[in-house]
N, C-alpha and C positions, 0 to 999 in steps of 0.2 A: 920307478915310474916317474915320481916326482922329481928325482934326481936328474933324470933325463931332461925333464922340462928346464929345471934351473940350468942345466948345461946349455940348452938352447937359448935361454935368455941371456947367459953370458956372452955367447956367440953374436947375438944379435946386439947386445950393448957395445961389444968391441966394434963391430961393422958400422954402427952409428956413430960411435966416437970419432972413428976414423974418417967417416964421409960427411959429416955433418958440421959444417961451420955456422955461426949465426947468420941467418938468413934475413934479407930485408929487400923491400921494393926501393930502388933508387928513384931519386926525383926528376929524373930525365925521361919521363914517358914510359917508365916500366910498369907492368901490372903483374901483380901476384895474388892468386886465390887460393885460399886453403880451406878445407872444410873439416877434416878430423873423423869422418866416418859416422856411421850408425850403429852405435855399440850398444849389444844387449848382453846382459849377464845374468843368468837364472839358475839357481838350485831348486830344484823341485822335489826330488826324491828325499825319503826319509833319510836323514844323516848324511846326505850328499854335501859336496863342496864344489864351488864353481869360483875360479879366479880368472880375472881378466886384466891384463896391461896393455894399453894402447897408447902409443906416441906417433904423433904427426907433426913433423916440421917442415915448414914452409920452404919453398925454393927461393930464388933470386932472380930478378928482373932488372934490366937497364936497357935504355937506348930503344925504347919501343919493343923491347922483349916481352915475353908473356910466359908464366909459369903457373900452372894449375895442378894442385897436389890431390887432394881428397882423402886419402886415409883408409879406404875399405868399408865395406858393409859387413861388419863383423858380428856374428853371433855366437854365444858360448852358453851351453845348457848342459846341467848335470840332472838327468831325469831318473836314472835308477837309484834304488836304495843303496847307500853306502858307496856311492859313485863319486868319482872326482873328474872334473872338466877344468882344464887350464889353457888359457889361450894368451899369446903374446904376440902383438902386431906392431910393427915399426914402419912408417911410411916417411921417406925423405924426399923433399921435392927437388927438382933439378935446377939448372942454371940457364937462364935466357937472356941473350943480349945481341944487339944489332939487328933487331925484328926476328929474332929466332923465337920459336915457340916449343914449350916443353909440358907435356901432360904426364902426370904419373899415376895415380889411381889407388895401388895398395891392395887389390884383390878383393874377392867376395868371399870372406873367411867363414866357414860355419864349423862349429866343434862341439860335438855331442856325445856324452857318456850315457847311454840308455840302459845298458845291462846291469844287472845287481852286481854290485861291488866292481864296477867297471871303472877304467881309467883312459881318458882321452885327453891328450895334449897336442897343442899346435903352436908353432913359431913361424911366423911369417914376416920376412923384410923385403921391402920393396924400395929401391933407390933410383930416383929419377936421373936421367941423363943431361946432356947439354946440348944447346942449340944455338947457333949464331949464324949471322949472314943469310938470313930468310931460310935457315934449316928448320927441320921440324923433328922433335925426338918423342916417341910416344912409348910408354912403358906399361903397364896394367898390372901385373903381379899375379895372376892366374886366378882362376875360381877354385878356390881351395876347400875341400870338405873333408872332415875327419870325424869317423864314426866308431865307437865301441859299443856294439848292441849286444854281443853275448855276455852271458853271466861270467864274471872273473876275467873278461877280456881286456885288452890293452891296445890302444890305437895311438900312435906318436907319428907326427908329420911336421916336417920342417922344409919350407920354402923360401928360397932366396932368389929375387929377380933384380937383375942390375942393368939398369939403362944404358945406352951407349951415347955416342956424340953425332951430332948432324951439323953441317955447315955448307954454305955456298948452295943453296937450293938443294941440299941433301935431305933425304927422309930416312930416318931411322926407327924401326919398329921392333919392340921386345915384348912379348906377351906373357910368357911364363906357363902356359899350359893350363888344361883344365883338369886339376888335381884331385883325385878321390882317394881316401884310404880308409878301409873299413876292416874291423874285427868282428865278425858276426857269430862265430861259434863259440861253445862253450870253452872257456880258457883259452881262447885264441889270442894271437898277438899279431899286429900289422904295424909296420914300420916304413915310412915313405921320407926320403929325402930327395929334393928337387932344386937344381940350381939352373938358371936362365940367364945368360949374358949375351950382351952384343959383341959382334965379331970384332 
């Protein structure tokens, strides 16, 4: 279960390393807003463990471009006795130039291990698109929930949302879905992998 989480972390690290160059707001009228998410991480159950890794990288903006990132609204909770909840969220902002606008977000990620000796792992990567020439690119990253509620249950969720490009008054929207993954029964297992990319 934890090896699955580590594999997901490795995938996300590779995606991030490939797509994220050092980002900055240029001095020629660019605007970059990055937030980093509302991250909660709680281990409440007896002998429970909760691990959370959040990375938010800003986008770039130049020539009156605007890039807004956010990083998601991430919760990670291990409630059950001997439970484990692991969450990794990576949000990389997009590139805006020539009055282009890019909004990225990173999803609203919840991850909960509620059952006795349960395991819930979640990996979410949201990569912003690019916009130029009055183009607009909106990405989101999905509304991801991952729950292991049954005793000895396991829930694993991996979500990747990849934004597209918009130019010359173009509009590109990528949302990523409203993803829910639940293992509710005794000894049950639920696995979900979602990829959403622009055409």
